[in-house]
Structures are given as structure tokens and as C-alpha cells.
N, C-alpha and C positions, 0 to 999 in steps of 0.2 A: 655612502652615495645614494641617493633615491632612485629606485628601480621603476618608478612610474614613468620616467619619461624616455623609457628605451623600450623596444619591442622584445619581450620574454622569450628567451630560447631554453632557458632551464626551468624546468617545472619539479617541482617538489611534491608528492603525497604524503602527508603524515598519516599514516593508518592504512590498515588494510581492512578485512572483511568485505561484506559486500559492497559497501559504499566506495571504499577504497580501490576495489577491482574493477566496479563497474566504470568508475571515472576512467581508471587506467585504460581498460580496454577501448573505449569509445575513443578517447584521445589518442591513443596507440594507433588505432586504425586510421583515424582520420589526418592526425598530424604528425606522426611518430616520425616520418621522414624530415620534418623540419624542427623537432624539439628534441631536446634531451629529457628524457621523463623518468624518475626515479620515485621508488615508493619505498617507503621506510615501515617496518612491522617488526614486532617482536613476537616469537613463538610463545614467550612467557607471558603476553599479555591476551586474554581471551577477549572474544567479541561477544556481543548480545546474541547475534544468531537466531532468534526465534522468529524473525520476520520469513516465514514461511510459506503465507498464503499472498496471492499476487492479484493485479486487475489487469484486463485486456491489452491495456497501454502497454505492457511488457512487450508484446507481440512485435509493436512497433522498433523498440531498442534491438529485439533479436534479428528483425529484418535488416537493421542499419548493419548489423555486425556479420550478416549472412550465416547466421547460426541454423544449423541443421536440428530440426526440431525432434527428432526423434533420438539422434545421438546426444543432445541435451538433457531429454528426459530420462534417458538411460544413465547418463552420468550424474545427475543430481535426484535419481530415484523418485521423479515428479509423477504427479497424477492431474488430470484436468480438474478444472475448476469453473462452474457454471455459473456460480453465485454463492449467496450466503443464507443459510435458513437461520432466521432469529426466534429462539424459543422463550417464550415467557417473557418477552418483551412489553407488550400490550399489557397484559394480564398472565398471571401465572396460568399455565395451562394452555395458553393460546399461541399458535407459530404463525409465523408467515415467512415469505421467501423474496429476498432481492437478487432477482435474475440479472445478468449482465445485457440480456437482448432487448430488443424492441417487443412491446406488447398491443397487437392490433394493428389496425390502418388507420393513420391519420389524415382529417380532411385538412386542406390548407389554412382554414380558418379557425381549427379546432382540433385537439388530439382526441385519440380514441376514447381516453377517460369520459368524455362528454357523452358518446354515444354508448358506452356502457353504462353510465349512470340513468340514462333515459331507460335503458333495458332493465336494469334492476329495480326500477321503480315500476315498470310493467311486469315484474316477473318473469322474464325471459331470459335475463343473462346467467351465465353461470359465474363461479368464482372469478375474479379477475386475473388470477395466475394461470387459469386454464386456455387464455388466449396467448400465451407465451411460450414456445416450444422449448427454450432453455429450462424453464421450470418443469414441465412436464417430463423431459428428459431427466432432470436431476432426480426426481422423486422416484422414477423408475431405475435410477442408476445404470442410466444408457449415457452413449457418447459415441461420436463418429464424426468426420471430417465431410459435411455437407457440400456439395458444389454449389458454385454461384453463392445465392446469399446464405452462407453457411451458419452455423451457431457463433454466438459470442462467447469467448471461453477465456480464461486465463489458467493459471498453474499453481498446485501445491508443490514445494519443493524443499529440499535439503539445503539450507543457507550454506552450511560450511562446505558441502560438496558444490554449491553455485559459485562461492568465492573461489575455490580452487580451479574450478572449470574454466573461470573468467582468468584466472591468473597464468593458466597454460596458454590461453590466447593472447593475453597483453605480452608476454615474454616473447611471444613469437612477432609481435610488432614491435619488439626492441625495448621495452618497457624493463627498466632494470630493477630488480627487487633487492632492498638492502636489510638484512637483520641486524636489529638491535633496538635498544630503548632510547628514547630522546630525553636528554639531561635538561637541555636546556633551548631557548627559543632566542636567537640573537638578532638583533635589531639595529638600524644605522641611527636611530635618535641620540640625544643627549643621554649620556650614562648608559647607552643601550637599550633605551626605551623610547616609545612614543614616535618611532619611526616606521619605516617599511620592516618587513623581516627579510634579513640578508641570509641565514643560515641556520641548521638544525645542528645544535652540539650533541653530540651522543655520549653515551656512557663510556664508551670505550677511548674516549679522547677524540675520534675523528669527528671531522666537520663536513655537512653536506650544503653547500651553497647552493642557491636558486634566485630565479627571477619572480616567480610565480608559486604561491605555495597552497595546496589545497588541504584543507585541515577535514580529516576524517578519523578523528580520536574520539569520535562517540560523545557520550555526556559530558565528558570532561571538557570539551572544546578547548585544548592545550594552547591551540594558536589564537584564534578569532576571540576567545574568552577570554583565557588566563593572560596571554602575552600582549594582545591588542586592546583587551578590556571593553569590548564589545558588549553591551547587556542584554538582557532578557526579558520578554514581556510574558508574565504569568497569567495563565488563562484557567487555574485550577478552581475559581469561584465558579466556572461554567461547567468545567471537566475536572470533578472531585476524585476521580481515580488516579492514584499517584504510584501505585505498585504493581508489579506482575510478577508470579511465580510460574515457574515452566518447567516441564519434565517430558520426557520421550516414553512410550510405552511401545510393547509389540502389538503387531496387530492381530485381533482376534476374529477379524471377518473382512471380507473383500471391501478393498477402497470404494468410497462413496464420491460422486464428482460435486462436490460442494464442501464449504466450510461450515462449519455447527457454531452458532453464537448463542449460548445457553445463560441467560439471565439467572443472578443470585441475589439475595436481599442486600449485599454488600459489595456488587458488580457483576462480573460476567465470566465467562469460560467459553474458551475456544476447544476445537478439535479439528485438528488439520490430518487427513491420511494420507500418507506418501506410499509408495509402493514397498516398503520394508518395514516400516512403524508407521505410529501416530504420533504427532506434536500435541501436545495439551498445556494449555495456559491458564492461568487465573488472573484477571484483571481486577482492582479491587482499591478500595479508598482506606488508607490506614487508620482513618476515624472509626472505620466500621468492623474492621478484621485485623488483628495483630500479624506481625511479620512473623512470629512464633508459629500462631495456629494457622495461617494460610497454606503451607505446606502439607499439612495434615488435611485440611479441607480439601484441597486438591487431589490428594492420594485417595482420599474416600470418595471421589467422583470422578474416576477414570475405568478404562478397561484395559486388562492384559497386566503382563508383567513390566515392572518398572525398569528401564534400561540405564538410566541416570537418575542421580538424586535430584529432588526438586532445589532449584535456587530461586532467591529472590531478588529482584531487578526494581530499583527506585528509580523514580522519572519526574520531572515536573512538566506537565502539558504547557505548550506556549510556543514563543516563537524568539529568535535572535532579532535585536533591533536593526542589524544589518546582516545580510549573508555574505556580502562582498563588501570589504573594508580595506583600504590601503592595496595590498599585492597578496591580498589572502581572500579565499572563498570558502566557505563552510559547506560543507557536504553530509546529508545524513542527519544523525542524531545531534551533531554539532551545531547544526542550524537550527535546530527546533523539533519537536517531537509532539503528535497527537496520537493518543492511543491506538490500537491497532484494530480497531473496530470494524474499519472497512478497507482493511489490508492496504494503506497507501503508502506507508514508509518505503517499500523499493520505488515505488512509482514516483516519490517525491526524489528520491537520489537520481533517478532516470531523468526526470525532468531538469534538475540542477544541472547533469550532466550535458544533456542535448542543449540547453540554454547557454551554456558556455561556450559550446562549439559555434553558437549563433554568432555570440556576442565576443569571442575570443580577441584579447586585445593585440592583434596582429603588429600595429603599430605603435603599441604602447597604451596603458593603461590611460583612459580619459574620463573625466567624471560623469559624461553624458551616457557612457555604457553602463558604468557602475550603478548611476541610478536606475536605469531600465531593468538592468538586470534584477537590482533590489526590488524594486515595484513589482516586477513580475512575479518573483517569489513569494512577496507578502499579500498579493490579491490570491495567489492561487491555495495558500495555504489557510487564509480567512475563510475562503469558500468551502474547503473542506472541514475545517473548524465547525463551521455552522452546520453543516451536513452531520457531523458527529454529534453535535447538542442536540439536534432533532431527535434522535434515538433515544436520548434520555428524557428530555422535556415532554414531548409528546407522548405519555403513557398513562395507564389507569392504575398503575400499580401505588399501593399505599401502605406496603409490607413492613417498611424499614425507614430510619431516618435519611437514607441515601436517596430512595425513590420519591420521598415526601420533599427532599429539599430540590431534586432537579425538577420534579413536575411542578413546582410552585414558583421558581426562581425566575428573575428577570432574564431575558435571553438579549443577545446583540440585536439591534433594530434592523439589520439585514436579514437576520432570520425570522424575525418577527414580522417583517412584511411578506416574507414568502407563505409562513404559515397562516397569514390572515387572508391573503390573495387566495390562497387555496381552499380555504375553509369556506370563504364567501362564494366563489365563482367556479371553484376546480381549475383555476388557470396556473400554468407554471410557465414563466419565462427564465431562459438560461442564457446567459451572455456566452458567446461562441467559445471563449478561451477558457469557460471552465470546466473542470474534470467530470463532475457526475451529470448525466443528462437528465432530460425532463421526467424519462420513464425512472430513473432510479428515485428522484424526489416524489413522484407518485405512488411507487410501491412501498416507501418507506411511511410516507404520510398516512397511506390508508391503511398499512400495516399496522403501525401504532394506534391507529383508532379515529384519523380523523375521516368525518363522513362529509363530503363537500354539501352546502345548503342548496346549491342551483348548479345547474350545466348551461351550455353554449345554446342558444336558440337553433343554431343550425341543426342539431340533433332531431329538432320537430320536424325537419323535411322528409324524415323517413316514417312512413307509417308503421304500426305494430309488424304486418306481414313482412315487409320489407328489412326492418330492423332485424326482425327476429333472423332472415335468411342471411343478412349481414354477418351478424354473430355466429350463427351456425356454420359458414364457411370459414372464418376464420379459426375456430376452434378446429374444425376438421383437417384445415391445413396443417395446424400447431401440431395436432394429435397425431397426425400421418408422418409429420418429420421426425417426432419423438418416438413413434412406435418403428420407424424404420432403422433405428439406431442399433448398435452392438451393445452387448454389456461392457460396461466401464473398464472393469477389472481385465476381461480379456482383451480387450482393445489396446489397453495400454501395455500387456504383457508382449502382444503380437507386433506392435509398433516399436517396441525398444528391442526385442530379439535379436535383430541384426548387429546392433551396437553394444550389445551388452559385453562382450569380451573386451572389443577396442577400447572403450571409453574406461573399464576397470584398468586396464594396462596403463592407460595415459594419466590417470588420476594417481595411480601407484607413483610414477614417478615425480608428482608434485606433492611434497609433505602437506598433510592435514594439519591445521591449526585447530586448537582446542576451541 
């Protein structure tokens, strides 16, 4: 029987981890009373679990769920994140900061960068980042919840504990967890193939029937890829890094409120500070560094005692040709993957979950909804892809084959247009549904070395004295905000203290998966 013609009532989520439990929690809260939701996972199968840096959009997801921030942070040993410090990406020894906040004040006809460029040409402008309170706070290791127009921030979190925290919430909404390994995916087509998915056959012989299936099986893509045969578009010619090796280390200093991204000849390294440890990883091209050597390279570039042994993760940058096919929707790594340079993996899980709630097939699956869902997923991922490629392509590094390749390669036409537009006129235009705002593009393009050739003539309306006062006022306000904040580590400890015991007890009742 074809399930696409009837309203789905039984939803089966294949796989747990961050993807599975984020989907289960949101679906359980919004539709748990109308649906029978089951999540299938095995404690014998580990998760990737290294997506420990997030972006501000996660606050939207948490608001939808009514999550208490302090409780969540205590449960996941989370810290605050104000942006990413890129070290050695433009050239060796030069750093820049990509903050989450706005920089300066825009005019309706032109962004702040045009006024800053005029001030820079006149010798009266400070560094571009000096007009951004998030950057000033990050470099001073400060944080605080500012009333009214507060800081834009995200979190560093323990991905395993986050999945555990969401699992407890999901089960409160009626989501049923089933332990076990999937042996086969059953379909209603000829010879049990080429049709809709009808059930998951488990290794213990049991069968889990469903109407709608969510594939959270990671890179394997057991449902959308292996069973339904949906292909995958390879983007490795633009994004040549295809490996990551990760390790956790003991903290040797107070947690800083930003992610560190450190460029290497063969790729780059992350450092993500949590309350109790530091997450470290090396993203690299297997053509430039062997899987045998990568763990040793990482161990030689970390601080503190190793808490686990390094493990190598293989991946292929790209996207699934369809994220929703028949009665199956891929979430997380099963739908595609772009390396974690801008911490977008958890965001894409969140967006897929919200998008499914918006387009949920209440009256049955119809082609128009599926087409719109897939179009939105594709458009979002291409935008993120271009933004990640930008970091590699716009560089002055020439110290290795990797950097020579990415610096000289042909990039997608969509990205080439953005680079050319900014280079010639300092202009950035962003469609309203894109993730990264204009200020993100500006910070990265200038941080990577682009100096626009001109600026908008509206900046000429300000004389030198007026422009100088305009810039001074903006910097003074940003510095005042940053200077009035608390030390980041102390602020986190004070915020989480009332919830530490309660969340520890809550999590202890939920087995932690590897």
C-alpha cells in the first residue's frame, strides 16, 4: 500500500544523536498529541558527536521549546559564543574575527562599511572590529545579557549531553525510544523495493511500522540513500577537506567566549571551550595529510591532558539530490554535509525540523509540498556552501598545495558575483531567507584580504569632522557595552549554579550514548 495518499499518523525516526533528538523534541512538542512518534537507536552505534559549536539561530529553536537557558547550559556544560576567531586564514600570523553582531550604524542607502572605508582613507577610522561590541567583548573574555539590544550570541555545548537533554524532553512529550539495530528497510514496491518505506526490520526480528520516516542515520543514509537510492552531489572540488580527527582535552585555562579556527597547510583546527573540557579537531584534506599522521598532528597542537583517544571521521562535502523523497525525509548528515568551519551543522538540523513542521503533510504527502521543501533545503545549503568556500578562496596563503588550489580554483558563479560586487563597490546584498547576514560577508571578505576599490557616494555627505564624531560615537558605545560585562567564566558559573544538581540528577536517569 502506498502511504503517500493518507495522512501520516505513525512517524519513525531512524537514528538518535543530535539530529534524531532535535527532530523528536520539536515534533513531540508540537504534534505529539496527534502522532505516534518512535525513535530507533542503538547504544552500540556511536554518533559523530563533534558538532559542539552553534550559531545564534539555536536560540530560536530553544524558544520554540520553552527551554530554560541556565538549565540547558548546566546540563550540557555549555559556554557562550560571540563569534569565531580565524587565525592565519588570510596569511600566516594574521587573525580576524567573525562576530555574530552588527557593526556600526547603517544608512538606508548604504551599509556602515561605506562610511568606515571613507574614514579609513582619511586616516580617522579604527579597525573595523572596534565598532562591534561582540568582538570587543570576545577579545576581553567578557559576557553578559544586555537589556534591550543585547549581544548576539550562541553556545559551545557537549553534543552527547545535548542529545541526552533533548531525549528527556522528548519522552516527556510522548516520544517512544526503541533500542536496537536496524537490519533492513522494508518497502511496498515490487520485490520489496522502489516503493514507499513501510517498516524497519530490526535485528531482533521485530518490525516497526510507520507512515513517515525520518532518516537520522548519519553519513550512511540508510533510508534515503541505501534504500531509496537518492543520489549525492559531490562538492569536494570546491571543498577539498574530506577528513576530521577529533579529541577532547582537559581545560587548562578559563573558557573564552568564541571558537578558535586555526589554519594549517593541510586544513584547519578548531578549539571549542566548554565548562569542563575543550573540544579539539583537525579538518584536513587526505591528499595533504594521511589518516595515520593526522592524530599525531592534532595531539601536538592541543593543550591539556587528552581525555579520549583521537578518532578519524571521513566525509564527503556535498548535498543529497533530494532531502525529502517519497515518505522519507533526511535530517543532519544523511541529507548532506559542509565542513564545520562556520558551525552550521546543528543549524541545518534545526531548519529541517522547523521546515517539516511548517510543511507537515497533515492531509497526506503531496508533490507541491515536497518540491517546496526540497527547494528551500537546496537553496539554504548552497548559500552556506558559498560562504564556506569564500574562506578558502579569498586568501593570500601560498604555503601548500591545498592553499594554492583553493586560491586559484574556479568558484561557483553565485559566489563569484558576491566577491566581484564587494571588491568593486563594497556592496553586499542578501536575500531575506539566507542564513548569513551582510555583516558576516563583510567581516569575512575584509578579514580574508579584500579591500573594496570604492564606496557609496552617500558617505561623502559627511565632512571629516562629522565623520570622525560619527565613528567615535559608535566605538564609544561598543566599548561601553563590552566594558560593562562580566568575566565570561564567572558569569557562566553563576548562571548555572542553581541548576547544577537538578540537571545532573535528570541526566543520570537517561543513559548516555557513546
